[in-house]
N, C-alpha and C positions, 0 to 999 in steps of 0.2 A: 367697445370703443374702436377696436381695430376694424371690425366689421362696418361700423359707420363710416370710417375713413375710406375704406374700400369702395363702399357704396357711393359715397360723395364723389370720389374720383371717377368712378364708372359714370355717374350722372353728368360730369363735366365732359370726359372724354368721348362719351357716346353721343354727344350733341344734344342731349335732353334739355340742357339749360338754354342753349341758343334757340332750340325749337320752342321753348316756353316764352322767349322774348318775341319771336316772330308771331306766335299765337296771340300774345298780348297786344301787339300793334295792329293786328287784323281785327281783334275783339274791339279795340279802341275806335277803329274806322266805323265799324258797325254801329256802335254806341253813338258816335258823333253825328252820324247821319239818320239816327233814330229808326234803324232797322232792327228787326227781332234777331236774337242771336241764333245763328245757324250752326248747329252742332256738327252737321256734316262738313260744312266749310272749314270750320275751325280745327276739326280733327284732321281733316285733309292737310291743312296748312302745317299742322304739328308734325304729322308723320312724313310728309314730303320734306320738311326742313331736316328731320333727322336723316332721312335717306340721302338727300342731296349733300349735306355737309359731310356725312361719313363716306360717301362716294368720292367726294374731292379730297378728303383728308387721307383715306386709306386705300385709295385705288392703287397707288404705287407700292405700298407695302404688301398688298395682296398679290400684285403682279409678280414681284421680284422675290418675295419670301413665302411663296405658296408651298414650297416643300417642307418647311419647318416653321410654320408661323407660331407666334407666342400665344399663350393661352388667352391673354386679354384681347388679342386681335381677332382670335376665333370667336369669342364670346361677343364682341362688337359687331362682327360680320354677320353672325347668325341673328343678333338683335336687329341689325339693320335690314336683313331680309324679311324678318317678321314685320318691321315698320313699312317696308316697301309693299308687302301685301296688303296691309291695312291701308295704305295710301291708294293703292289701286281701287280697292273697294270703295272708299269714300269719294274718290273722283268721279266714279260713275253715278254717284248720287247728285251730282252738280250739273248745271245747265251746259248745253253744247258750246255756248259763247264762252263760258268760263274755261271749258276744257281746251279751247283753242289757245286762249291765253296762257293756260297751264303748259301747254305744248311748247310755246315760244320760250318760256322760263326754263323749261327742261332742256331745251336745245342749247341754251346759253350755259346752263350748269354742265351739260355734257362737254361742250367745247372748252369750258373752263379748265377741265381736268384732262381731257383726251388729246394727245398731240395731233395736230392737223395742219399747222401753219408752215409756209415755206421757211427755209432755213435763214433767210435775210431778216425775218421778223422776230425771232425768238432768241433767248439768252444762252441756254446750254443745249442738252440733248432733247428735252421736252418742248414740244412745238404746240403749246396751248395758250389760251387767252390769259391764263394766270401769270404767264412768264413774259407777256409783253410789257415793255418798259412803261411804268406809271399807270397802267390800266386797271389793276387789280381792285382798288378801292372803289372806283366809279362803277365797275361791273356789279359788284356786290350791292352797292347802294340802289342802283336802278332795279335790280332783281328784287331786293326787299321791298322797295317802294311799289313795284308792280304787284307783288304778291299780297302786300298788306293794305294797299289802297284800291288799286284797279280791280283786283280779283274779287273782294267782297262786294263792290258796288256793281260791277258787271254781272255778278251772279244774282244780284237783286234788281236787275234791269234799270239801274239808275243812269240818268243822262250824265255824260262825261262834261259837265259845265265847268265854268271857271272856278269854282270853289273845290271842285274835285281835282283839277290840275294844280291849284295852289297847294292843296294838301299833299298831292304827289310830290312837288318840288320841295315842300317842307320836309317830307319823309326822306328824300334823297339826301338833302342837306343834313338832316339829323342823323342818319346813318353814317355818312362821312365823318361828321363830328364825333360820333361814337367810336369810330374805328381809329381815331388819331392816337389814343393811348395804346392801343395794340401796335400801331406803326412805330411809335417810340419805343416800346418794349422790344420789338423785333429788329431794332437797328443793329444789335450785336449779332444777329443771325442772318439777316437778309443779305443777298448777293447785292453788290453795289450797283450792278447793272439793272436791278429792278426799278431804280429811280423812284422810290417811295417819297412821299412827301417830306418826311424828316430828312431823308438823304438829300434832297434837292435844295431845301431851304433852311435846314437846321432845326433843333428841337425848340429853340425859344420862338422862332418864327411860326413853327408849326402850332404851338400854343396860342400864339396871337391869332393865327388864321382860324383855329378852332373857336375862339371867343367871338370873332367876327361872324363866323358861320352861325353861331347860335343866335347872335343878334338878328341876323337876317331870317333865321328860322322863326324867331319869335314874332318880329314886326311883320312878316308876310301874313299873319293872321288877320291883320287889319285891313287887308285888301279884299277879304271875302265879302260876299253879299250878306251872308248871315253870320254874325259874330255873337258867340255864346260866351258870356262872362265867365262861366266856370271853366270853359276851355282856355280862356285867356289866362286865368289864375294858374291852371295846371301847367300850361306852357311855360309860364314865367318860373314856376318852381323846378320843373324838369330841366329847363335851360340852365338854371343856376347850378343845379346838382351836377349836370353833365360838365359844366364849365369847370367846376371844382376838380372833378376827376381828370380833366385835360390838364389844367394847371399843375396839379400835383403828380402827374404821371412822370416816370423817369425810365431809363434804360434798365437799371437794376431794381425791379419791383417785385413785390410778393407774387407768387404764381397764381394766387386768387384775385389779385387786384383787377385785372381785366377779365379773366376767364369766369369769374363769378360776379364781382361787384359792378363792373361797367357793363357787362352783358345783361345784368339784371335790372338796369334802369328802366327799360320798357315795361318789365313786369311791375315795378313800383308805379309806374304811370297808370297802368291798368287798375292796380289796387286803389290808387288815389281816386281815379274816376268812379269806381264802384262805391267808394266810401262816401264821396260827395253826392 
């Protein structure tokens, strides 16, 4: 039992769960556009997510505590290095156009963690995109949408038509809505200068905004040239589930509420798509 708990915590802290979520959204995009499942692409997305998230989360720890790092940090850093090597292998199995988009996403991820901005634009000592007031949630949403919508379609030489861009904006909106419970949870930890959504408009208005975002997310589906009934039903179910998690989120919540349950919604979406 003790081993299972440690393994589960490693699964969450090493970003495997969030990687599975990004993997799931990429899988959904391939399915909805009737493309064959590309294992190289999906495995690249999975390992790249682990690498990118752990780089952002643990860069500071590795930098400042390299002399006496904790055991768990050592394990995660070694694991991340192995994922980075796997990411590089699968990246070279993809098309050149896909690699160009990957490079753009990698640059954004790098700038998200590494100090580079002038002092007038950042909050404390770190000068990165992560610390620009109010920018964090939108950067993450755009990168997720790029990786899970544009990346699979560009790799399959699909035209970036109206339906693709609608799905892209749907994905941006969905990820922003998905992050609201995290934003509410982190109210007690975030610097007030970050100007997160709950800091700017309060918890109640954040929840209302989340519901509105999900309504937009759902009804955008009807503006597509090709409307699939199964997708409409799944969007309705996923929107409702996400709405419930937003409405019932609070500052003092279980540590697994966001880290496992909310972050697992895309996995549930993929499983429902496979089932139907």
